[in-house]
BATOR-991737 format. One record per residue (C-alpha): residue number from 1; x, y, z. Coordinates in pm, 1 decimal, always signed. Example, Ala and Ser with C-alpha at 12.3 -4.5 7.8 and 13.67 -1.06 7.14 Angstrom:
<pts>
+-----+----------+----------+----------+
!  nr !       px !       py !       pz !
+-----+----------+----------+----------+
!   1 !  +1230.0 !   -450.0 !   +780.0 !
!   2 !  +1367.0 !   -106.0 !   +714.0 !
+-----+----------+----------+----------+
</pts>
This chain:
<pts>
+-----+----------+----------+----------+
!  nr !       px !       py !       pz !
+-----+----------+----------+----------+
!   1 !  +4746.6 !  -2011.3 !   +162.0 !
!   2 !  +4687.7 !  -1727.9 !   -137.1 !
!   3 !  +4351.0 !  -1734.2 !   -351.8 !
!   4 !  +4512.6 !  -1968.3 !   -643.9 !
!   5 !  +4616.9 !  -2216.2 !   -381.8 !
!   6 !  +4263.3 !  -2167.8 !   -191.3 !
!   7 !  +4067.5 !  -2246.1 !   -514.0 !
!   8 !  +4293.1 !  -2556.0 !   -660.2 !
!   9 !  +4256.2 !  -2708.8 !   -308.4 !
!  10 !  +3853.9 !  -2664.0 !   -364.8 !
!  11 !  +3871.3 !  -2791.7 !   -700.9 !
!  12 !  +4054.3 !  -3089.0 !   -578.2 !
!  13 !  +3810.4 !  -3120.9 !   -268.5 !
!  14 !  +3505.9 !  -3121.4 !   -568.4 !
!  15 !  +3701.4 !  -3396.8 !   -772.4 !
!  16 !  +3719.6 !  -3627.9 !   -463.2 !
!  17 !  +4126.1 !  -3588.5 !   -497.2 !
!  18 !  +4166.6 !  -3448.3 !   -178.7 !
!  19 !  +4410.8 !  -3639.5 !    +71.9 !
!  20 !  +4269.3 !  -3716.0 !   +439.2 !
!  21 !  +4442.9 !  -3415.8 !   +579.3 !
!  22 !  +4352.8 !  -3167.3 !   +294.8 !
!  23 !  +3968.3 !  -3288.5 !   +329.7 !
!  24 !  +3973.1 !  -3231.3 !   +719.2 !
!  25 !  +4113.7 !  -2870.7 !   +680.5 !
!  26 !  +3844.5 !  -2799.5 !   +402.5 !
!  27 !  +3556.7 !  -2937.1 !   +601.6 !
!  28 !  +3666.2 !  -2760.6 !   +876.3 !
!  29 !  +3723.5 !  -2433.3 !   +718.2 !
!  30 !  +3376.6 !  -2489.7 !   +591.1 !
!  31 !  +3211.6 !  -2540.2 !   +914.5 !
!  32 !  +3356.1 !  -2207.9 !  +1104.9 !
!  33 !  +3178.0 !  -1995.7 !   +818.2 !
!  34 !  +2874.3 !  -2194.4 !   +846.4 !
!  35 !  +2913.8 !  -2063.2 !  +1218.7 !
!  36 !  +2878.7 !  -1739.5 !  +1143.5 !
!  37 !  +2516.3 !  -1753.9 !   +967.2 !
!  38 !  +2219.5 !  -1814.9 !  +1112.0 !
!  39 !  +2095.9 !  -2174.9 !  +1152.9 !
!  40 !  +1730.2 !  -2236.8 !  +1087.9 !
!  41 !  +1746.7 !  -2584.3 !  +1185.7 !
!  42 !  +1539.9 !  -2751.2 !  +1490.0 !
!  43 !  +1649.9 !  -2880.5 !  +1816.5 !
!  44 !  +1576.2 !  -3250.2 !  +1733.3 !
!  45 !  +1773.8 !  -3177.0 !  +1381.0 !
!  46 !  +2078.5 !  -3033.7 !  +1528.2 !
!  47 !  +2056.3 !  -3319.4 !  +1851.2 !
!  48 !  +2039.1 !  -3607.3 !  +1579.4 !
!  49 !  +2344.9 !  -3445.8 !  +1372.2 !
!  50 !  +2495.2 !  -3466.3 !  +1702.6 !
!  51 !  +2458.0 !  -3827.8 !  +1767.7 !
!  52 !  +2535.6 !  -3931.5 !  +1396.0 !
!  53 !  +2885.7 !  -3759.7 !  +1444.4 !
!  54 !  +3003.5 !  -3914.7 !  +1755.4 !
!  55 !  +2908.5 !  -4266.9 !  +1586.1 !
!  56 !  +3101.1 !  -4159.2 !  +1270.7 !
!  57 !  +3418.2 !  -4094.0 !  +1504.4 !
!  58 !  +3333.7 !  -4385.3 !  +1723.7 !
!  59 !  +3372.1 !  -4595.7 !  +1391.8 !
!  60 !  +3657.2 !  -4400.8 !  +1258.8 !
!  61 !  +3842.4 !  -4447.6 !  +1595.8 !
!  62 !  +3797.4 !  -4847.5 !  +1552.7 !
!  63 !  +3848.0 !  -4869.5 !  +1203.2 !
!  64 !  +4155.8 !  -4672.9 !  +1146.1 !
!  65 !  +4318.8 !  -4598.8 !  +1454.4 !
!  66 !  +4662.3 !  -4692.2 !  +1344.7 !
!  67 !  +4697.7 !  -4306.1 !  +1139.6 !
!  68 !  +4697.3 !  -4122.2 !  +1427.2 !
!  69 !  +4793.6 !  -3787.3 !  +1233.6 !
!  70 !  +4462.7 !  -3872.9 !  +1025.0 !
!  71 !  +4243.4 !  -3968.2 !  +1346.0 !
!  72 !  +4367.2 !  -3636.1 !  +1451.1 !
!  73 !  +4254.6 !  -3438.2 !  +1168.9 !
!  74 !  +3913.8 !  -3606.3 !  +1175.2 !
!  75 !  +3887.6 !  -3549.0 !  +1562.6 !
!  76 !  +3983.4 !  -3170.6 !  +1522.9 !
!  77 !  +3688.2 !  -3139.2 !  +1236.3 !
!  78 !  +3448.9 !  -3332.6 !  +1435.1 !
!  79 !  +3496.6 !  -3106.0 !  +1718.2 !
!  80 !  +3453.3 !  -2781.8 !  +1521.6 !
!  81 !  +3101.4 !  -2955.1 !  +1399.2 !
!  82 !  +2985.6 !  -3011.4 !  +1757.7 !
!  83 !  +3140.9 !  -2718.2 !  +1870.1 !
!  84 !  +2860.2 !  -2485.5 !  +1615.5 !
!  85 !  +2558.7 !  -2729.3 !  +1698.8 !
!  86 !  +2605.8 !  -2668.0 !  +2056.1 !
!  87 !  +2651.1 !  -2298.7 !  +1992.9 !
!  88 !  +2385.1 !  -2272.0 !  +1761.9 !
!  89 !  +2111.7 !  -2465.8 !  +2017.1 !
!  90 !  +2246.3 !  -2277.2 !  +2295.5 !
!  91 !  +2181.7 !  -1950.6 !  +2115.9 !
!  92 !  +1855.5 !  -2065.7 !  +1979.3 !
!  93 !  +1755.2 !  -2154.7 !  +2317.4 !
!  94 !  +1855.4 !  -1836.8 !  +2439.7 !
!  95 !  +1679.6 !  -1652.3 !  +2184.1 !
!  96 !  +1351.9 !  -1872.7 !  +2238.3 !
!  97 !  +1378.6 !  -1764.8 !  +2640.2 !
!  98 !  +1434.8 !  -1407.6 !  +2557.8 !
!  99 !  +1139.6 !  -1427.2 !  +2320.0 !
! 100 !   +901.3 !  -1549.6 !  +2550.2 !
! 101 !   +997.0 !  -1360.1 !  +2812.6 !
! 102 !   +949.9 !  -1037.4 !  +2623.4 !
! 103 !   +632.1 !  -1176.3 !  +2490.4 !
! 104 !   +486.8 !  -1204.1 !  +2823.5 !
! 105 !   +640.6 !   -844.5 !  +2925.1 !
! 106 !   +449.7 !   -743.1 !  +2613.6 !
! 107 !   +144.0 !   -863.4 !  +2708.8 !
! 108 !   +108.5 !   -761.7 !  +3047.1 !
! 109 !   +147.4 !   -417.9 !  +2907.6 !
! 110 !   -105.6 !   -455.2 !  +2592.1 !
! 111 !   -347.0 !   -146.9 !  +2586.6 !
! 112 !   -633.2 !   -214.4 !  +2414.6 !
! 113 !   -848.0 !    +25.6 !  +2186.5 !
! 114 !  -1147.8 !   +195.1 !  +2291.4 !
! 115 !  -1519.2 !   +112.0 !  +2170.3 !
! 116 !  -1858.8 !   +215.2 !  +2200.8 !
! 117 !  -1903.4 !   +374.4 !  +2538.7 !
! 118 !  -2116.9 !   +705.9 !  +2610.8 !
! 119 !  -2355.5 !   +788.9 !  +2905.6 !
! 120 !  -2685.0 !   +958.6 !  +2784.7 !
! 121 !  -2816.4 !  +1232.3 !  +3031.9 !
! 122 !  -3205.2 !  +1310.7 !  +2991.1 !
! 123 !  -3325.7 !  +1691.2 !  +3081.3 !
! 124 !  -3434.4 !  +1558.8 !  +3403.4 !
! 125 !  -3084.1 !  +1446.9 !  +3493.8 !
! 126 !  -3102.1 !  +1095.3 !  +3493.1 !
! 127 !  -2795.2 !   +909.3 !  +3350.3 !
! 128 !  -2808.1 !   +599.0 !  +3121.6 !
! 129 !  -2472.8 !   +413.2 !  +3055.5 !
! 130 !  -2512.8 !   +354.0 !  +2679.7 !
! 131 !  -2226.1 !    +75.0 !  +2710.7 !
! 132 !  -2418.8 !   -139.5 !  +2968.2 !
! 133 !  -2787.2 !    -85.6 !  +2818.8 !
! 134 !  -2954.2 !   -351.3 !  +2626.2 !
! 135 !  -3060.8 !   -306.0 !  +2276.8 !
! 136 !  -3386.9 !   -146.9 !  +2240.2 !
! 137 !  -3597.3 !   +126.8 !  +2386.2 !
! 138 !  -3395.1 !   +256.1 !  +2687.1 !
! 139 !  -3606.3 !   +558.1 !  +2731.4 !
! 140 !  -3925.9 !   +781.8 !  +2687.9 !
! 141 !  -4003.7 !  +1147.4 !  +2711.9 !
! 142 !  -4258.2 !  +1372.7 !  +2564.1 !
! 143 !  -4374.5 !  +1134.6 !  +2330.3 !
! 144 !  -4023.0 !  +1039.5 !  +2144.1 !
! 145 !  -3869.7 !   +698.1 !  +2195.2 !
! 146 !  -3491.4 !   +676.9 !  +2258.4 !
! 147 !  -3365.4 !   +351.3 !  +2087.1 !
! 148 !  -3052.2 !   +168.9 !  +2123.3 !
! 149 !  -2961.8 !    -22.6 !  +1826.9 !
! 150 !  -2734.9 !   -343.7 !  +1795.9 !
! 151 !  -2467.8 !   -136.0 !  +1598.5 !
! 152 !  -2407.0 !    +68.7 !  +1879.0 !
! 153 !  -2608.8 !   +367.0 !  +1774.4 !
! 154 !  -2896.3 !   +579.5 !  +1942.5 !
! 155 !  -3225.9 !   +710.3 !  +1742.8 !
! 156 !  -3502.2 !   +922.2 !  +1848.6 !
! 157 !  -3850.7 !   +843.2 !  +1689.0 !
! 158 !  -4175.7 !  +1004.8 !  +1754.4 !
! 159 !  -4402.9 !   +770.9 !  +1931.2 !
! 160 !  -4711.0 !   +970.3 !  +2058.8 !
! 161 !  -4842.4 !  +1305.4 !  +1933.2 !
! 162 !  -4738.3 !  +1527.9 !  +2197.2 !
! 163 !  -4795.8 !  +1928.2 !  +2205.9 !
! 164 !  -4503.5 !  +2176.0 !  +2118.3 !
! 165 !  -4527.8 !  +2320.6 !  +2467.0 !
! 166 !  -4460.3 !  +2001.5 !  +2618.0 !
! 167 !  -4141.4 !  +1907.8 !  +2397.7 !
! 168 !  -3991.5 !  +2247.6 !  +2429.0 !
! 169 !  -3710.8 !  +2298.6 !  +2711.0 !
! 170 !  -3584.3 !  +1916.1 !  +2647.1 !
! 171 !  -3253.3 !  +1902.5 !  +2598.5 !
! 172 !  -3057.7 !  +1567.0 !  +2622.4 !
! 173 !  -2635.8 !  +1543.0 !  +2626.3 !
! 174 !  -2446.4 !  +1236.1 !  +2517.7 !
! 175 !  -2113.7 !  +1220.2 !  +2693.2 !
! 176 !  -1841.6 !   +965.5 !  +2527.1 !
! 177 !  -1521.9 !   +912.3 !  +2831.0 !
! 178 !  -1155.5 !   +840.8 !  +2704.7 !
! 179 !  -1119.5 !   +500.4 !  +2521.3 !
! 180 !  -1517.0 !   +578.5 !  +2392.7 !
! 181 !  -1704.4 !   +665.4 !  +2093.7 !
! 182 !  -2071.4 !   +667.4 !  +1962.6 !
! 183 !  -2323.4 !   +722.7 !  +1711.1 !
! 184 !  -2644.4 !   +900.9 !  +1749.4 !
! 185 !  -2921.6 !   +986.2 !  +1507.3 !
! 186 !  -3063.6 !  +1317.9 !  +1616.6 !
! 187 !  -3465.0 !  +1385.1 !  +1621.5 !
! 188 !  -3453.4 !  +1549.0 !  +1225.0 !
! 189 !  -3227.7 !  +1244.1 !  +1113.1 !
! 190 !  -2916.9 !  +1404.5 !  +1138.1 !
! 191 !  -2604.7 !  +1170.3 !  +1170.3 !
! 192 !  -2361.3 !  +1232.2 !  +1438.7 !
! 193 !  -2032.7 !  +1017.6 !  +1521.5 !
! 194 !  -1866.3 !  +1165.6 !  +1831.9 !
! 195 !  -1530.0 !  +1079.8 !  +1910.8 !
! 196 !  -1366.5 !  +1001.1 !  +2218.6 !
! 197 !  -1366.1 !  +1234.4 !  +2531.9 !
! 198 !  -1684.8 !  +1462.1 !  +2347.1 !
! 199 !  -2027.1 !  +1581.0 !  +2446.3 !
! 200 !  -2297.1 !  +1679.5 !  +2233.0 !
! 201 !  -2581.7 !  +1876.4 !  +2386.5 !
! 202 !  -2943.5 !  +1877.4 !  +2158.8 !
! 203 !  -3298.3 !  +1916.8 !  +2218.9 !
! 204 !  -3514.5 !  +1619.3 !  +2216.3 !
! 205 !  -3706.2 !  +1793.3 !  +1929.8 !
! 206 !  -3622.1 !  +2004.4 !  +1686.0 !
! 207 !  -3895.3 !  +2297.7 !  +1675.0 !
! 208 !  -3850.0 !  +2643.5 !  +1539.0 !
! 209 !  -3691.2 !  +2845.1 !  +1308.1 !
! 210 !  -3320.1 !  +2644.5 !  +1395.0 !
! 211 !  -3194.9 !  +2360.2 !  +1465.3 !
! 212 !  -2908.0 !  +2416.6 !  +1725.8 !
! 213 !  -2665.8 !  +2178.4 !  +1900.3 !
! 214 !  -2392.0 !  +2282.3 !  +2130.9 !
! 215 !  -2075.2 !  +1996.1 !  +2098.9 !
! 216 !  -1726.5 !  +1980.8 !  +2267.7 !
! 217 !  -1448.8 !  +1787.9 !  +2172.0 !
! 218 !  -1480.8 !  +1632.4 !  +1781.2 !
! 219 !  -1772.2 !  +1518.8 !  +1605.5 !
! 220 !  -1834.5 !  +1438.4 !  +1242.6 !
! 221 !  -2165.5 !  +1555.3 !  +1116.4 !
! 222 !  -2416.9 !  +1428.6 !   +812.4 !
! 223 !  -2684.0 !  +1671.4 !   +831.7 !
! 224 !  -3046.1 !  +1576.4 !   +753.6 !
! 225 !  -3228.8 !  +1869.5 !   +524.1 !
! 226 !  -3532.5 !  +1980.8 !   +707.6 !
! 227 !  -3787.7 !  +2204.8 !   +583.6 !
! 228 !  -4062.0 !  +2408.3 !   +804.6 !
! 229 !  -4398.1 !  +2420.7 !   +748.1 !
! 230 !  -4362.4 !  +2700.4 !   +476.9 !
! 231 !  -4158.9 !  +2517.7 !   +283.5 !
! 232 !  -3796.3 !  +2698.6 !   +387.7 !
! 233 !  -3525.9 !  +2562.1 !   +518.9 !
! 234 !  -3430.9 !  +2484.3 !   +862.4 !
! 235 !  -3078.4 !  +2567.0 !   +916.5 !
! 236 !  -2874.8 !  +2341.6 !  +1157.0 !
! 237 !  -2629.5 !  +2516.7 !  +1402.8 !
! 238 !  -2360.1 !  +2379.3 !  +1613.7 !
! 239 !  -2191.2 !  +2608.2 !  +1886.9 !
! 240 !  -1846.4 !  +2547.8 !  +2046.3 !
! 241 !  -1752.2 !  +2729.6 !  +2363.7 !
! 242 !  -1467.3 !  +2597.9 !  +2529.7 !
! 243 !  -1335.5 !  +2881.2 !  +2663.7 !
! 244 !  -1017.6 !  +3036.7 !  +2629.5 !
! 245 !  -1166.0 !  +3307.1 !  +2373.0 !
! 246 !  -1230.8 !  +2991.1 !  +2153.0 !
! 247 !  -1622.7 !  +3015.4 !  +2074.4 !
! 248 !  -1746.5 !  +2962.9 !  +1728.7 !
! 249 !  -2068.2 !  +2869.7 !  +1549.5 !
! 250 !  -2140.5 !  +2660.5 !  +1208.5 !
! 251 !  -2442.4 !  +2704.8 !  +1012.0 !
! 252 !  -2524.5 !  +2479.7 !   +755.1 !
! 253 !  -2865.6 !  +2379.7 !   +583.1 !
! 254 !  -2765.4 !  +1996.6 !   +483.3 !
! 255 !  -2401.7 !  +1883.8 !   +445.1 !
! 256 !  -2096.5 !  +1677.2 !   +564.5 !
! 257 !  -1842.4 !  +1810.9 !   +777.9 !
! 258 !  -1585.7 !  +1750.8 !  +1080.9 !
! 259 !  -1547.9 !  +1993.5 !  +1410.0 !
! 260 !  -1243.6 !  +1937.2 !  +1617.6 !
! 261 !  -1291.3 !  +2139.8 !  +1913.5 !
! 262 !  -1110.4 !  +2009.4 !  +2238.4 !
! 263 !   -967.7 !  +2250.6 !  +2514.4 !
! 264 !   -635.0 !  +2065.8 !  +2525.0 !
! 265 !   -587.4 !  +2166.5 !  +2123.8 !
! 266 !   -460.4 !  +2510.7 !  +2036.0 !
! 267 !   -745.2 !  +2553.3 !  +1797.6 !
! 268 !  -1094.6 !  +2484.5 !  +1641.7 !
! 269 !  -1109.4 !  +2323.3 !  +1337.1 !
! 270 !  -1366.7 !  +2265.9 !  +1073.7 !
! 271 !  -1341.8 !  +2036.6 !   +777.1 !
! 272 !  -1617.8 !  +2047.7 !   +499.9 !
! 273 !  -1657.0 !  +1758.4 !   +294.8 !
! 274 !  -1961.8 !  +1828.8 !   +135.9 !
! 275 !  -2203.7 !  +2128.7 !    +71.4 !
! 276 !  -2135.4 !  +2474.2 !   +207.2 !
! 277 !  -2075.5 !  +2571.8 !   +587.8 !
! 278 !  -2053.3 !  +2963.6 !   +718.2 !
! 279 !  -1832.2 !  +2978.7 !  +1048.5 !
! 280 !  -1846.9 !  +3267.6 !  +1254.4 !
! 281 !  -1596.5 !  +3360.6 !  +1523.7 !
! 282 !  -1842.8 !  +3444.0 !  +1766.1 !
! 283 !  -1586.1 !  +3690.9 !  +2000.7 !
! 284 !  -1528.5 !  +3888.4 !  +1676.7 !
! 285 !  -1813.2 !  +3803.8 !  +1456.6 !
! 286 !  -1587.7 !  +3777.7 !  +1164.1 !
! 287 !  -1684.0 !  +3491.0 !   +939.7 !
! 288 !  -1604.0 !  +3294.3 !   +640.2 !
! 289 !  -1764.4 !  +3071.7 !   +411.0 !
! 290 !  -1624.1 !  +2704.5 !   +333.3 !
! 291 !  -1628.5 !  +2512.3 !    +19.6 !
! 292 !  -1580.0 !  +2161.0 !    +17.8 !
! 293 !  -1181.8 !  +2042.7 !    +72.1 !
! 294 !  -1139.8 !  +2367.2 !   +304.7 !
! 295 !  -1071.1 !  +2376.4 !   +669.0 !
! 296 !  -1109.7 !  +2698.4 !   +932.4 !
! 297 !   -905.1 !  +2742.4 !  +1205.3 !
! 298 !  -1016.1 !  +2957.4 !  +1509.7 !
! 299 !   -765.9 !  +3013.4 !  +1815.6 !
! 300 !   -774.1 !  +3246.6 !  +2096.8 !
! 301 !   -453.5 !  +3439.7 !  +1951.6 !
! 302 !   -642.9 !  +3593.1 !  +1662.6 !
! 303 !  -1021.3 !  +3737.1 !  +1605.8 !
! 304 !   -993.4 !  +3621.7 !  +1267.5 !
! 305 !  -1126.5 !  +3269.1 !  +1104.9 !
! 306 !   -849.6 !  +3114.1 !   +877.3 !
! 307 !   -967.1 !  +2953.6 !   +609.3 !
! 308 !   -676.5 !  +2691.0 !   +409.7 !
! 309 !   -753.8 !  +2381.8 !   +174.0 !
! 310 !   -664.8 !  +2040.7 !   +295.1 !
! 311 !   -765.8 !  +1683.7 !   +235.0 !
! 312 !  -1120.7 !  +1691.1 !   +414.9 !
! 313 !  -1094.4 !  +1259.9 !   +405.1 !
! 314 !   -763.1 !  +1270.4 !   +636.1 !
! 315 !   -975.1 !  +1479.7 !   +918.8 !
! 316 !  -1249.1 !  +1195.9 !   +923.4 !
! 317 !  -1045.8 !   +877.6 !   +933.1 !
! 318 !  -1104.2 !   +855.8 !  +1279.1 !
! 319 !  -1501.9 !   +818.7 !  +1211.7 !
! 320 !  -1372.8 !   +539.2 !   +962.5 !
! 321 !  -1151.9 !   +374.8 !  +1246.9 !
! 322 !   -777.0 !   +501.9 !  +1159.4 !
! 323 !   -530.6 !   +702.1 !  +1296.6 !
! 324 !   -418.6 !   +925.9 !  +1011.9 !
! 325 !   -108.0 !  +1145.0 !  +1088.8 !
! 326 !    -39.5 !  +1429.2 !   +814.1 !
! 327 !   +287.6 !  +1564.5 !   +911.4 !
! 328 !   +159.8 !  +1621.8 !  +1290.1 !
! 329 !   +321.8 !  +1733.8 !  +1554.6 !
! 330 !   +411.6 !  +1468.3 !  +1845.7 !
! 331 !   +176.9 !  +1638.6 !  +2099.4 !
! 332 !   -103.4 !  +1646.7 !  +1880.5 !
! 333 !    -70.2 !  +1255.5 !  +1813.1 !
! 334 !     -5.7 !  +1186.9 !  +2164.1 !
! 335 !   -332.0 !  +1375.0 !  +2249.1 !
! 336 !   -559.9 !  +1139.2 !  +1998.3 !
! 337 !   -326.8 !   +866.7 !  +2137.7 !
! 338 !   -458.8 !   +957.5 !  +2528.8 !
! 339 !   -803.5 !  +1003.8 !  +2458.8 !
! 340 !   -926.1 !   +692.1 !  +2266.6 !
! 341 !   -666.4 !   +478.3 !  +2477.7 !
! 342 !   -735.4 !   +610.0 !  +2793.1 !
! 343 !   -364.4 !   +656.1 !  +2865.0 !
! 344 !   -197.7 !   +900.3 !  +3031.0 !
! 345 !   +109.3 !  +1099.2 !  +2855.1 !
! 346 !   +456.2 !  +1176.8 !  +3022.7 !
! 347 !   +755.1 !  +1360.8 !  +2849.4 !
! 348 !  +1077.7 !  +1290.5 !  +2999.8 !
! 349 !  +1372.5 !  +1501.7 !  +2820.7 !
! 350 !  +1433.4 !  +1735.7 !  +2536.7 !
! 351 !  +1128.6 !  +1884.2 !  +2300.7 !
! 352 !  +1082.9 !  +1657.8 !  +2020.2 !
! 353 !  +1065.8 !  +1929.8 !  +1734.7 !
! 354 !   +951.5 !  +1683.4 !  +1440.6 !
! 355 !   +610.0 !  +1595.2 !  +1265.2 !
! 356 !   +490.4 !  +1210.5 !  +1173.3 !
! 357 !   +337.7 !  +1060.1 !   +888.9 !
! 358 !   +125.8 !   +768.0 !   +906.9 !
! 359 !   -174.8 !   +564.1 !   +923.5 !
! 360 !   -279.0 !   +263.5 !  +1125.8 !
! 361 !   -625.2 !   +109.0 !  +1255.4 !
! 362 !   -753.4 !   +280.0 !  +1584.4 !
! 363 !   -850.8 !    -90.7 !  +1671.2 !
! 364 !   -465.3 !   -210.5 !  +1684.7 !
! 365 !   -321.4 !   -182.4 !  +2052.5 !
! 366 !   -148.9 !   +126.2 !  +2165.8 !
! 367 !   +195.1 !    -68.1 !  +2132.0 !
! 368 !   +121.5 !   -134.5 !  +1776.9 !
! 369 !    +33.7 !   +237.0 !  +1713.9 !
! 370 !   +369.5 !   +346.2 !  +1928.8 !
! 371 !   +612.7 !   +105.6 !  +1760.2 !
! 372 !   +481.8 !   +296.7 !  +1396.8 !
! 373 !   +634.8 !   +611.5 !  +1569.7 !
! 374 !   +896.1 !   +477.5 !  +1705.7 !
! 375 !  +1040.8 !   +347.8 !  +1410.5 !
! 376 !  +1112.8 !   +628.9 !  +1304.4 !
! 377 !  +1402.5 !   +674.8 !  +1546.7 !
! 378 !  +1315.5 !  +1036.8 !  +1650.8 !
! 379 !  +1091.7 !   +915.6 !  +1960.1 !
! 380 !  +1076.5 !   +659.0 !  +2203.7 !
! 381 !   +859.0 !   +519.6 !  +2437.7 !
! 382 !   +797.8 !   +347.0 !  +2760.5 !
! 383 !   +461.9 !   +194.6 !  +2884.0 !
! 384 !   +399.0 !   +200.3 !  +3272.9 !
! 385 !    +82.6 !    +56.6 !  +3353.6 !
! 386 !   -136.9 !   +339.4 !  +3203.1 !
! 387 !   +140.0 !   +569.3 !  +3164.2 !
! 388 !   +323.6 !   +637.1 !  +2836.5 !
! 389 !   +655.7 !   +803.5 !  +2873.9 !
! 390 !   +774.6 !   +945.2 !  +2561.8 !
! 391 !  +1102.5 !  +1048.1 !  +2502.4 !
! 392 !  +1414.0 !  +1133.1 !  +2240.4 !
+-----+----------+----------+----------+
</pts>
């Protein structure tokens, strides 16, 4: 048939003027076209339809069995319907089985995110698991109470008058494992958010002309202002010494900033959100002053302190519960994933020279984070126990 003949046939069918043979032809063609599109009928509807068709066929064979040609056409049309229904039922059952298998398989491989986990190491060497410790006062030393809050934070408060001599040289260390983070309120009121696989060493009491702490890993600081007995501001210093000629000191008076100083990253990065800080490369004594919205970079290949403008908020999204990738290379991203989900990363095949961008909650499973990266088509992942295979 040409186009005009088809249109005329469809018009006759619509007006109820088709012969039985023409009607069967149109219905057979329509059903075969339907078979090409997905169906959202449920199984009960399809099975019920099949029963109704068979009932209709049985009635037709009894009432009009004399017209063999018409009967043959009707049976042919019905056969198409039955084939289509059987096909859809089979496909839907297969899809359900496949989806069920995939869900089961995925469920076995789901890797959950990290949480508030840390260990407090007191000056006498005693270790307290902050993950398992009950809320309330967990330790006392030199007139200082150390309290764990229900929000998963650590607070230092002065409980009794004690001589400065007794308080001097008392240093505590808080460490977070892979898959852990923790917040601590230091004795001077400074708030510190410690990221995964990091440590902070600090005095139980800040005496003297400066406040000094030591950081390895990543932390966000909100430094409290503190004045000495003469009314002068007491500076707050953060030292990061992770070897490989990467030693820096950050000096502030009262400000908000983030330090990223991991051993397996190529550089130390300090990002300023509020106030002002001075960054010093202790290998060369070169220093730079940062303004809000700027980031300093120190690496082993250069004695300089490189300063650049950045979106400072992007650097601290981890504190607020997000991964934020802003044109980052894959290795840096996978380092973040490894630390937070406590997984090993195994690269297979050629190196993937591509940067990625996007934002996703750190409290999603690792599977969802990997899916976000994988949708680009530039990288593929396979999870084996707690190992993630990275492939082009």
